[in-house]
PyMOL Python script that loads the backbone (N, CA, C, O; Angstrom):
from pymol import cmd

cmd.read_pdbstr("""\
ATOM      1  N   HIS A   1       8.457   8.632 -12.146  1.00  0.00           N
ATOM      2  CA  HIS A   1       9.487   7.668 -12.402  1.00  0.00           C
ATOM      3  C   HIS A   1       9.162   6.886 -13.737  1.00  0.00           C
ATOM      4  O   HIS A   1       8.354   5.957 -13.749  1.00  0.00           O
ATOM      5  N   GLU A   2       9.827   7.309 -14.837  1.00  0.00           N
ATOM      6  CA  GLU A   2       9.642   6.569 -16.076  1.00  0.00           C
ATOM      7  C   GLU A   2      10.132   5.124 -15.943  1.00  0.00           C
ATOM      8  O   GLU A   2       9.534   4.171 -16.444  1.00  0.00           O
ATOM      9  N   HIS A   3      11.277   5.027 -15.223  1.00  0.00           N
ATOM     10  CA  HIS A   3      11.899   3.713 -15.046  1.00  0.00           C
ATOM     11  C   HIS A   3      11.024   2.696 -14.387  1.00  0.00           C
ATOM     12  O   HIS A   3      10.959   1.517 -14.737  1.00  0.00           O
ATOM     13  N   LEU A   4      10.322   3.271 -13.357  1.00  0.00           N
ATOM     14  CA  LEU A   4       9.402   2.432 -12.593  1.00  0.00           C
ATOM     15  C   LEU A   4       8.244   1.928 -13.480  1.00  0.00           C
ATOM     16  O   LEU A   4       7.862   0.758 -13.463  1.00  0.00           O
ATOM     17  N   ALA A   5       7.705   2.908 -14.266  1.00  0.00           N
ATOM     18  CA  ALA A   5       6.591   2.518 -15.140  1.00  0.00           C
ATOM     19  C   ALA A   5       7.052   1.468 -16.173  1.00  0.00           C
ATOM     20  O   ALA A   5       6.345   0.501 -16.455  1.00  0.00           O
ATOM     21  N   ALA A   6       8.254   1.691 -16.726  1.00  0.00           N
ATOM     22  CA  ALA A   6       8.752   0.773 -17.776  1.00  0.00           C
ATOM     23  C   ALA A   6       8.967  -0.648 -17.150  1.00  0.00           C
ATOM     24  O   ALA A   6       8.645  -1.667 -17.763  1.00  0.00           O
ATOM     25  N   ALA A   7       9.522  -0.667 -15.909  1.00  0.00           N
ATOM     26  CA  ALA A   7       9.751  -1.913 -15.245  1.00  0.00           C
ATOM     27  C   ALA A   7       8.479  -2.633 -14.907  1.00  0.00           C
ATOM     28  O   ALA A   7       8.401  -3.856 -15.022  1.00  0.00           O
ATOM     29  N   ARG A   8       7.483  -1.890 -14.492  1.00  0.00           N
ATOM     30  CA  ARG A   8       6.177  -2.469 -14.179  1.00  0.00           C
ATOM     31  C   ARG A   8       5.529  -3.079 -15.489  1.00  0.00           C
ATOM     32  O   ARG A   8       4.987  -4.184 -15.461  1.00  0.00           O
ATOM     33  N   SER A   9       5.605  -2.353 -16.574  1.00  0.00           N
ATOM     34  CA  SER A   9       5.008  -2.947 -17.824  1.00  0.00           C
ATOM     35  C   SER A   9       5.781  -4.167 -18.235  1.00  0.00           C
ATOM     36  O   SER A   9       5.188  -5.141 -18.699  1.00  0.00           O
ATOM     37  N   CYS A  10       7.055  -4.149 -18.085  1.00  0.00           N
ATOM     38  CA  CYS A  10       7.824  -5.363 -18.337  1.00  0.00           C
ATOM     39  C   CYS A  10       7.376  -6.511 -17.475  1.00  0.00           C
ATOM     40  O   CYS A  10       7.136  -7.611 -17.973  1.00  0.00           O
ATOM     41  N   LEU A  11       7.262  -6.274 -16.217  1.00  0.00           N
ATOM     42  CA  LEU A  11       6.858  -7.340 -15.272  1.00  0.00           C
ATOM     43  C   LEU A  11       5.439  -7.849 -15.619  1.00  0.00           C
ATOM     44  O   LEU A  11       5.132  -9.028 -15.442  1.00  0.00           O
ATOM     45  N   ASP A  12       4.607  -6.956 -16.105  1.00  0.00           N
ATOM     46  CA  ASP A  12       3.262  -7.386 -16.486  1.00  0.00           C
ATOM     47  C   ASP A  12       3.276  -8.394 -17.613  1.00  0.00           C
ATOM     48  O   ASP A  12       2.363  -9.213 -17.717  1.00  0.00           O
ATOM     49  N   ARG A  13       4.289  -8.356 -18.458  1.00  0.00           N
ATOM     50  CA  ARG A  13       4.442  -9.239 -19.558  1.00  0.00           C
ATOM     51  C   ARG A  13       5.067 -10.606 -19.172  1.00  0.00           C
ATOM     52  O   ARG A  13       4.926 -11.623 -19.852  1.00  0.00           O
ATOM     53  N   VAL A  14       5.780 -10.531 -18.002  1.00  0.00           N
ATOM     54  CA  VAL A  14       6.477 -11.753 -17.602  1.00  0.00           C
ATOM     55  C   VAL A  14       5.551 -12.601 -16.663  1.00  0.00           C
ATOM     56  O   VAL A  14       5.099 -12.093 -15.637  1.00  0.00           O
ATOM     57  N   PRO A  15       5.281 -13.842 -17.002  1.00  0.00           N
ATOM     58  CA  PRO A  15       4.370 -14.637 -16.204  1.00  0.00           C
ATOM     59  C   PRO A  15       5.042 -15.148 -14.871  1.00  0.00           C
ATOM     60  O   PRO A  15       5.170 -16.353 -14.656  1.00  0.00           O
ATOM     61  N   LEU A  16       5.418 -14.286 -14.084  1.00  0.00           N
ATOM     62  CA  LEU A  16       6.022 -14.667 -12.755  1.00  0.00           C
ATOM     63  C   LEU A  16       4.921 -15.025 -11.765  1.00  0.00           C
ATOM     64  O   LEU A  16       3.773 -14.590 -11.855  1.00  0.00           O
ATOM     65  N   ALA A  17       5.344 -15.827 -10.842  1.00  0.00           N
ATOM     66  CA  ALA A  17       4.425 -16.076  -9.690  1.00  0.00           C
ATOM     67  C   ALA A  17       4.099 -14.768  -8.968  1.00  0.00           C
ATOM     68  O   ALA A  17       4.974 -13.910  -8.854  1.00  0.00           O
ATOM     69  N   ARG A  18       2.903 -14.591  -8.491  1.00  0.00           N
ATOM     70  CA  ARG A  18       2.540 -13.363  -7.859  1.00  0.00           C
ATOM     71  C   ARG A  18       3.511 -12.950  -6.752  1.00  0.00           C
ATOM     72  O   ARG A  18       3.924 -11.790  -6.757  1.00  0.00           O
ATOM     73  N   PRO A  19       3.897 -13.778  -5.834  1.00  0.00           N
ATOM     74  CA  PRO A  19       4.773 -13.322  -4.769  1.00  0.00           C
ATOM     75  C   PRO A  19       6.104 -12.824  -5.268  1.00  0.00           C
ATOM     76  O   PRO A  19       6.626 -11.846  -4.733  1.00  0.00           O
ATOM     77  N   ALA A  20       6.666 -13.449  -6.258  1.00  0.00           N
ATOM     78  CA  ALA A  20       7.972 -13.029  -6.880  1.00  0.00           C
ATOM     79  C   ALA A  20       7.728 -11.646  -7.487  1.00  0.00           C
ATOM     80  O   ALA A  20       8.549 -10.743  -7.331  1.00  0.00           O
ATOM     81  N   ARG A  21       6.600 -11.485  -8.176  1.00  0.00           N
ATOM     82  CA  ARG A  21       6.315 -10.185  -8.844  1.00  0.00           C
ATOM     83  C   ARG A  21       6.161  -9.072  -7.795  1.00  0.00           C
ATOM     84  O   ARG A  21       6.619  -7.953  -8.025  1.00  0.00           O
ATOM     85  N   GLU A  22       5.534  -9.354  -6.666  1.00  0.00           N
ATOM     86  CA  GLU A  22       5.384  -8.373  -5.589  1.00  0.00           C
ATOM     87  C   GLU A  22       6.743  -7.978  -4.998  1.00  0.00           C
ATOM     88  O   GLU A  22       7.009  -6.812  -4.709  1.00  0.00           O
ATOM     89  N   ASP A  23       7.579  -8.990  -4.833  1.00  0.00           N
ATOM     90  CA  ASP A  23       8.951  -8.743  -4.256  1.00  0.00           C
ATOM     91  C   ASP A  23       9.712  -7.802  -5.254  1.00  0.00           C
ATOM     92  O   ASP A  23      10.399  -6.881  -4.811  1.00  0.00           O
ATOM     93  N   LEU A  24       9.592  -8.030  -6.596  1.00  0.00           N
ATOM     94  CA  LEU A  24      10.269  -7.294  -7.517  1.00  0.00           C
ATOM     95  C   LEU A  24       9.805  -5.839  -7.576  1.00  0.00           C
ATOM     96  O   LEU A  24      10.588  -4.905  -7.746  1.00  0.00           O
ATOM     97  N   LEU A  25       8.439  -5.696  -7.422  1.00  0.00           N
ATOM     98  CA  LEU A  25       7.860  -4.332  -7.417  1.00  0.00           C
ATOM     99  C   LEU A  25       8.337  -3.523  -6.187  1.00  0.00           C
ATOM    100  O   LEU A  25       8.426  -2.296  -6.235  1.00  0.00           O
ATOM    101  N   THR A  26       8.640  -4.240  -5.090  1.00  0.00           N
ATOM    102  CA  THR A  26       9.167  -3.460  -3.901  1.00  0.00           C
ATOM    103  C   THR A  26      10.608  -3.165  -4.137  1.00  0.00           C
ATOM    104  O   THR A  26      11.093  -2.147  -3.645  1.00  0.00           O
ATOM    105  N   LEU A  27      11.343  -3.995  -4.868  1.00  0.00           N
ATOM    106  CA  LEU A  27      12.745  -3.748  -5.060  1.00  0.00           C
ATOM    107  C   LEU A  27      13.012  -2.696  -6.130  1.00  0.00           C
ATOM    108  O   LEU A  27      14.046  -2.028  -6.091  1.00  0.00           O
ATOM    109  N   ILE A  28      12.158  -2.549  -7.021  1.00  0.00           N
ATOM    110  CA  ILE A  28      12.448  -1.643  -8.152  1.00  0.00           C
ATOM    111  C   ILE A  28      12.649  -0.168  -7.732  1.00  0.00           C
ATOM    112  O   ILE A  28      13.580   0.476  -8.214  1.00  0.00           O
ATOM    113  N   PRO A  29      11.773   0.388  -6.823  1.00  0.00           N
ATOM    114  CA  PRO A  29      12.035   1.801  -6.376  1.00  0.00           C
ATOM    115  C   PRO A  29      13.372   1.923  -5.739  1.00  0.00           C
ATOM    116  O   PRO A  29      14.072   2.918  -5.930  1.00  0.00           O
ATOM    117  N   TYR A  30      13.759   0.885  -4.950  1.00  0.00           N
ATOM    118  CA  TYR A  30      15.039   0.890  -4.261  1.00  0.00           C
ATOM    119  C   TYR A  30      16.199   0.910  -5.247  1.00  0.00           C
ATOM    120  O   TYR A  30      17.176   1.641  -5.085  1.00  0.00           O
ATOM    121  N   LEU A  31      16.053   0.079  -6.276  1.00  0.00           N
ATOM    122  CA  LEU A  31      17.161   0.004  -7.316  1.00  0.00           C
ATOM    123  C   LEU A  31      17.171   1.370  -8.078  1.00  0.00           C
ATOM    124  O   LEU A  31      18.247   1.886  -8.382  1.00  0.00           O
ATOM    125  N   VAL A  32      16.056   1.916  -8.366  1.00  0.00           N
ATOM    126  CA  VAL A  32      15.994   3.226  -9.105  1.00  0.00           C
ATOM    127  C   VAL A  32      16.621   4.301  -8.262  1.00  0.00           C
ATOM    128  O   VAL A  32      17.336   5.153  -8.789  1.00  0.00           O
ATOM    129  N   ASP A  33      16.374   4.292  -6.945  1.00  0.00           N
ATOM    130  CA  ASP A  33      17.060   5.312  -6.098  1.00  0.00           C
ATOM    131  C   ASP A  33      18.508   5.103  -6.038  1.00  0.00           C
ATOM    132  O   ASP A  33      19.258   6.078  -5.987  1.00  0.00           O
ATOM    133  N   ARG A  34      18.971   3.860  -6.040  1.00  0.00           N
ATOM    134  CA  ARG A  34      20.457   3.524  -5.968  1.00  0.00           C
ATOM    135  C   ARG A  34      21.121   4.028  -7.236  1.00  0.00           C
ATOM    136  O   ARG A  34      22.206   4.608  -7.196  1.00  0.00           O
ATOM    137  N   THR A  35      20.443   3.795  -8.385  1.00  0.00           N
ATOM    138  CA  THR A  35      21.045   4.142  -9.673  1.00  0.00           C
ATOM    139  C   THR A  35      20.811   5.520 -10.074  1.00  0.00           C
ATOM    140  O   THR A  35      21.408   5.962 -11.056  1.00  0.00           O
ATOM    141  N   GLY A  36      19.953   6.286  -9.374  1.00  0.00           N
ATOM    142  CA  GLY A  36      19.668   7.618  -9.701  1.00  0.00           C
ATOM    143  C   GLY A  36      18.566   7.743 -10.792  1.00  0.00           C
ATOM    144  O   GLY A  36      18.209   8.854 -11.184  1.00  0.00           O
TER     145      GLY A  36
END
""", "prot")
cmd.dss("prot")
cmd.show_as("cartoon", "prot")
cmd.util.cbc("prot")
cmd.orient("prot")
């Protein structure tokens, strides 16, 4: 998943609180599956 890797690297640059970041990381694969 190139999209997943790109999203992860973007999230690494954003100083989000850890819980929010974990939530996003669980949502990303779902969104990628939905969008193809």
